[in-house]
Every structure is written in C-alpha cells, then in structure tokens.
C-alpha distance (Angstrom), angle and dihedral (degrees) to the residues before:
residue distance angle dihedral
M1 . . .
P2 3.85 . .
L3 3.73 124.9 .
I4 3.87 122.3 -128.6
A5 3.76 117.8 -138.3
M6 3.83 108.2 -171.6
T7 3.74 139.1 -169.7
R8 3.76 117.3 -171.3
E9 3.79 134.9 177.9
M10 3.65 120.7 -125.2
G11 3.89 109.3 -93.0
S12 3.90 91.0 18.3
L13 3.72 95.6 109.2
G14 3.72 89.6 -120.1
K15 3.83 91.2 138.4
D16 3.75 89.4 57.4
V17 3.81 91.8 48.7
A18 3.83 90.2 53.5
S19 3.74 91.1 47.0
G20 3.88 89.3 53.2
I21 3.85 91.7 49.2
A22 3.74 93.3 50.3
E23 3.77 91.0 47.0
R24 3.79 93.7 51.4
T25 3.89 92.3 45.8
Q26 3.75 94.8 38.2
R27 3.75 93.6 -126.1
K28 3.74 134.1 114.7
V29 3.76 138.0 -96.7
V30 3.76 118.5 -127.9
Y31 3.80 121.9 -156.7
Q32 3.76 121.0 109.0
E33 3.79 91.1 29.6
I34 3.79 91.7 78.3
I35 3.77 97.1 58.1
E36 3.88 98.9 74.0
P37 3.86 97.7 53.3
I38 3.84 87.9 45.8
A39 3.77 90.8 52.5
N40 3.89 92.2 46.7
K41 3.76 91.6 53.1
M42 3.79 92.6 47.9
R43 3.71 91.0 42.3
L44 3.76 92.4 -127.4
R45 3.79 132.2 126.1
K46 3.94 115.0 -91.0
S47 3.86 89.5 -121.0
H48 3.85 90.1 54.5
V49 3.89 92.8 56.0
E50 3.85 92.7 40.7
R51 3.83 91.8 50.5
F52 3.74 92.9 47.8
L53 3.81 93.8 50.2
E54 3.75 91.4 47.7
G55 3.89 94.1 52.0
K56 3.89 91.6 -113.1
S57 3.82 99.6 109.4
G58 3.71 122.0 119.3
L59 3.82 127.3 -130.8
W60 3.90 92.7 -86.6
E61 3.72 91.9 51.2
R62 3.81 93.9 47.9
L63 3.83 89.1 49.5
T64 3.70 94.9 51.1
T65 3.78 99.1 44.6
D66 3.83 115.3 96.4
R67 3.87 101.4 -144.1
T68 3.73 94.7 -169.3
S69 3.86 90.6 52.1
L70 3.84 90.5 46.2
S71 3.80 90.5 52.4
I72 3.79 90.7 50.4
F73 3.69 98.5 44.4
T74 3.87 93.0 45.4
A75 3.87 91.6 55.8
D76 3.80 91.8 46.7
E77 3.91 93.4 50.3
T78 3.86 89.5 45.3
F79 3.70 91.6 58.3
R80 3.89 92.0 42.3
F81 3.73 89.7 59.8
L82 3.85 93.0 46.0
R83 3.79 91.7 52.1
D84 3.79 98.4 71.4
G85 3.84 92.0 62.3
S86 3.91 93.3 -131.0
T87 3.85 96.1 97.6
G88 3.86 114.5 93.3
V89 3.77 101.8 164.8
I90 3.93 129.2 30.3
R91 3.85 114.1 -169.1
G92 3.73 120.4 -153.7
W93 3.80 125.3 -31.9
G94 3.76 91.9 117.9
A95 3.86 88.3 -75.4
V96 3.85 92.0 141.7
H97 3.75 91.8 59.1
L98 4.00 96.8 34.0
L99 3.88 90.8 53.9
K100 3.84 99.1 36.6
D101 3.75 94.5 115.4
V102 3.82 94.8 51.2
P103 3.91 107.2 100.6
H104 3.91 93.3 -151.6
V105 3.81 94.3 53.8
I106 3.79 114.0 94.7
R107 3.81 111.3 -155.2
V108 3.77 112.8 -145.6
R109 3.81 131.1 -175.6
V110 3.86 117.8 -165.3
C111 3.89 113.8 -164.4
A112 3.82 146.2 155.5
P113 3.78 137.6 -174.5
L114 3.86 113.6 -72.3
D115 3.73 96.2 -117.9
L116 3.85 93.6 51.9
R117 3.87 88.9 49.5
I118 3.71 92.3 50.7
E119 3.94 89.2 50.7
R120 3.78 91.6 49.6
M121 3.81 92.2 47.2
M122 3.77 91.1 49.5
E123 3.86 90.1 53.1
R124 3.73 94.5 44.6
L125 3.90 91.3 51.1
A126 3.78 93.6 40.7
T127 3.90 90.0 -127.9
D128 3.95 133.5 131.6
N129 3.86 90.0 -159.5
R130 3.76 99.1 111.7
E131 3.79 94.1 169.4
A132 4.02 92.0 56.6
V133 3.87 89.2 47.8
E134 3.82 93.0 49.8
N135 3.74 92.2 48.3
E136 3.79 90.3 49.5
I137 3.85 90.3 54.1
A138 3.77 91.6 44.1
M139 3.87 95.8 53.5
N140 3.93 91.4 46.4
E141 3.78 90.0 50.9
E142 3.83 92.2 45.0
A143 3.81 90.0 53.6
H144 3.77 92.0 47.6
T145 3.78 91.5 51.2
A146 3.92 93.9 46.6
I147 3.84 91.3 49.0
T148 3.79 99.2 48.9
R149 3.80 93.7 39.8
R150 3.87 88.7 52.3
H151 3.76 99.6 42.8
F152 3.82 101.9 29.1
G153 3.85 105.5 20.7
V154 3.81 92.1 -128.3
N155 3.78 140.5 112.7
W156 3.87 103.4 -122.3
R157 3.87 89.8 -150.5
D158 3.77 93.7 63.7
P159 3.84 106.5 106.5
E160 3.80 95.2 -142.3
H161 3.93 90.3 75.8
Y162 3.92 88.9 64.7
D163 3.70 133.8 73.1
L164 3.86 90.7 -159.8
V165 3.74 130.1 19.8
L166 3.80 116.4 -164.8
S167 3.81 127.2 -167.9
T168 3.76 116.1 -160.1
E169 3.73 91.0 -161.8
R170 3.77 90.7 93.6
L171 3.76 101.2 3.8
S172 3.80 120.1 78.8
V173 3.82 120.5 -135.6
E174 3.76 89.6 -108.7
E175 3.90 90.8 51.2
C176 3.87 89.6 49.7
V177 3.86 89.9 52.2
D178 3.82 87.4 50.6
E179 3.74 92.8 54.0
V180 3.80 91.3 48.6
E181 3.78 91.9 47.0
C182 3.83 89.5 54.3
V183 3.69 94.5 52.7
M184 3.73 91.8 48.1
K185 3.79 88.9 61.5
K186 3.84 93.0 59.9
K187 3.73 115.7 109.6
R188 3.85 95.9 -129.8
F189 3.87 91.5 64.0
Q190 3.87 97.0 50.4
E191 3.76 122.8 109.5
T192 3.72 118.3 -97.3
P193 3.81 130.4 -179.3
E194 3.85 87.3 -106.0
S195 3.81 94.4 51.1
I196 3.92 89.6 48.1
R197 3.74 92.5 49.7
L198 3.82 89.0 51.5
M199 3.81 91.6 49.9
D200 3.95 90.7 48.3
N201 3.93 90.1 48.4
M202 3.76 91.5 49.5
A203 3.90 90.8 46.9
L204 3.72 93.3 50.9
E205 3.84 92.9 47.8
W206 3.89 92.2 56.3
A207 3.86 90.8 42.9
V208 3.75 87.8 56.6
R209 3.84 93.7 44.1
S210 3.82 88.4 48.9
A211 3.76 94.3 50.9
L212 3.88 91.6 49.4
R213 3.69 90.0 50.3
R214 3.81 93.3 50.4
D215 3.64 93.9 50.3
G216 3.79 113.2 86.8
R217 3.82 93.2 -144.2
T218 3.74 92.8 55.9
A219 3.85 104.3 26.2
A220 3.76 94.3 111.0
L221 3.78 94.4 44.1
N222 3.86 116.5 128.7
A223 3.81 100.8 -164.1
A224 3.80 133.6 153.6
V225 3.84 111.4 -117.7
T226 3.80 119.1 -161.5
V227 3.81 123.7 179.6
S228 3.77 132.0 -168.8
G229 3.86 119.2 170.2
G230 3.79 96.8 -31.9
S231 3.81 93.8 -41.0
V232 3.83 110.4 119.1
R233 3.74 126.4 -165.3
L234 3.84 124.1 -165.5
A235 3.89 119.0 -160.5
G236 3.67 139.4 170.7
L237 3.88 142.2 61.7
V238 3.67 125.0 -48.7
D239 3.89 129.3 -176.7
T240 3.83 95.1 -118.8
Q241 3.86 145.5 12.9
R242 3.79 87.7 -118.5
E243 3.82 89.3 60.1
A244 3.79 93.8 50.5
Q245 3.69 89.6 50.5
A246 3.74 92.2 51.9
A247 3.68 93.8 48.2
G248 3.78 89.2 55.3
E249 3.69 92.8 48.8
V250 3.87 92.0 50.2
A251 3.81 95.8 45.5
A252 3.99 91.4 48.1
M253 3.83 89.9 56.3
V254 3.93 93.2 56.8
E255 3.76 111.4 110.5
G256 3.82 110.8 -108.2
V257 3.94 96.5 28.9
K258 3.72 108.1 125.7
D259 3.87 100.6 167.1
L260 3.72 131.8 19.3
E261 3.81 129.3 -158.8
N262 3.71 110.0 -171.3
D263 3.77 110.4 -161.1
L264 3.76 96.5 160.2
R265 3.79 109.1 134.4
P266 3.89 126.2 -159.9
A267 3.81 110.8 -116.6
D268 3.87 94.6 -133.8
T269 3.85 89.9 57.3
F270 3.63 91.3 47.8
A271 3.79 92.4 50.6
S272 3.78 93.8 47.6
R273 3.87 91.3 51.2
Y274 3.80 89.1 47.9
K275 3.98 90.5 54.6
R276 3.71 93.6 48.5
A277 3.72 92.0 50.4
C-alpha cells in the first residue's frame, strides 16, 4: 500500500485530511510521536525541540540546537516509524523531501488562502486577535522554510515537489480524502520489491548516520555512507586511524548491517602519500 507524506499549512485543515486518510486505510498518522525520541537522542527537553521546529525558540535555544544532528535524527526516526508497516501518513518533518525518490510514497500538500487560514485559526483558538494569529502562522512557515532550505535545498511551497496539491478553500476535507484515495489506487504508486529495497537501504543509511552522530568518538565525522542490501560502505577522510576504526566499530553494530567496507582514510596518511608522489 502507498505511503502518504504530507505538508500542510497551519489552518489549512491538513490535520483533518491526514486523519481522514488514516481512517479510510486503517493505518496511523505520525507527527508529534517523532519529537520525543529526537529530544532523547539530542539530550534536550521535548519542548526545546518542538519550539525550535515551530520557529518559536529563543536565542539560547537556537544557539544550543545542533541543526545537523536534528536533521540526521529526524530522518532516522522517520524511517523507524515507517518500518513497522502501521504508518499510513506522515505529516511534516521534511518527509515529502526525504522520501521523494521512493516510488510508493505519494507527496501531498494541503493548502488554503492565508485570509481563510487566519479566520479558521481565530475560530479554533476562540480569539479576535487577528494580528497574533497571523504572526503565529508566519513564524511557523518561516521555520518550515528555513529547515527545508537548509536540509534539502528546496522551497517547500514550490508545487513541483508534490504529486498532489489540494486547496481546502473549495474542497471539503472529505473531498480531499477522496482525491488522495484515488491517487493511491494508481499502479505507479504501489509497492514493488524494488521500491521496498530502496526504502530499506535509505532506512539503514540513516540508522548508520544516526549511530555515528550519537557516539562521542565519531560525532564530528563527515563520512559518505552508501548502503545496498545490508552492505554498508564508509568513505572519506578522517583525522586519525583511531577515528576510522571507531567509525567501523559503530557502523558494524547497527541492526541490519550485514557487511561493512570501511574506506575511511586518515588525512595525515593521505597527505604524506601525496607528498611522496
């Protein structure tokens, strides 16, 4: 069955659309569930991570948030939730862009005009403070823009990043769910052995990256990680042979790694070889 990766704008009713899809397919929606394991890996409070991702963090929170670690751990946790087969829709977290190359993932954006979204949020929050609601929406979208640009190099508003763009200005939630369900029946979005292998390779790649980031000996490592059917290759330059050895040890311990090719090379060894040549 296809997976749905969804981006929604605040006040667009995307949450309701996601719930409707999950109900029809008898699978679950993943959104807030990702925050806690990310916070645990980064040794931060859950509220710290949540505020940062929503664009509400203060200066101290921004300075103490390792954005590279956040990106790696978010990707790893996304795949962890997808592995069990019970997830049907994943909202936010850059999943649309992270999973863009997986054929059985349908990328959906739910949107609506700004004025309509402001009115909906004012009603939902039972407030007449239009300016406060508009600022809240703006901060949320600025954070989303910054994160997707930094980690994926894209503008999330561009329609070419989606297979389906739905506006709830004139379409009801039920009609949006109907449209997604119709696309889910198309042959091109069905799981195949090849698409499942691709997903498994990506999941293992991010699991290895996450393990390397969490280990103090390899946290600063900038290595290329390639995966094929449980075989993992590490490549790149490291400071010392000890760091290369540690990276191999950490990667080999990751669940799912069957074979490991450690092509990490100490920079000092590379430099001496270059001089002799």
